[in-house]
Structure formats: C-alpha cells, structure tokens
C-alpha positions in Angstrom: 6.7 -1.4 -35.1 6.6 1.9 -33.9 2.5 1.7 -33.2 3.0 -1.4 -31.1 5.4 0.4 -28.9 2.9 3.5 -29.2 0.4 1.9 -28.5 2.1 -0.9 -25.7 2.8 2.7 -24.3 0.1 4.0 -23.8 -1.7 0.3 -23.1 0.6 0.9 -19.3 -0.3 3.9 -17.9 -3.4 2.9 -18.4 -3.5 0.0 -16.6 -0.8 2.6 -14.3 -3.8 5.4 -13.9 -6.2 2.4 -13.0 -3.9 0.8 -10.6 -4.1 4.0 -9.2 -8.0 4.7 -9.0 -8.1 1.2 -7.9 -5.6 1.6 -4.8 -7.4 5.1 -4.8 -11.4 3.5 -4.0 -10.0 1.2 -1.6 -8.3 3.7 0.6 -12.0 5.3 1.0 -13.3 2.1 1.9 -10.9 1.2 4.8 -11.0 4.9 6.1 
C-alpha cells in the first residue's frame, strides 16, 4: 500500500513536470 502511494506521488510529480514543460514550450511558440 505504501509502495502504491509512492508510485502515485511520483506519477503526479511527473505529470506536473510535463505540464510545466508544455506550458514553457507553448509560450515560446506564441512569441
């Protein structure tokens, strides 16, 4: 159960990282 929670937390951090990267890329494409 603890391992599942750790994996879930890593997945959320991974998704958040990609969201920030996509926003950065999208903003660069706009300008």
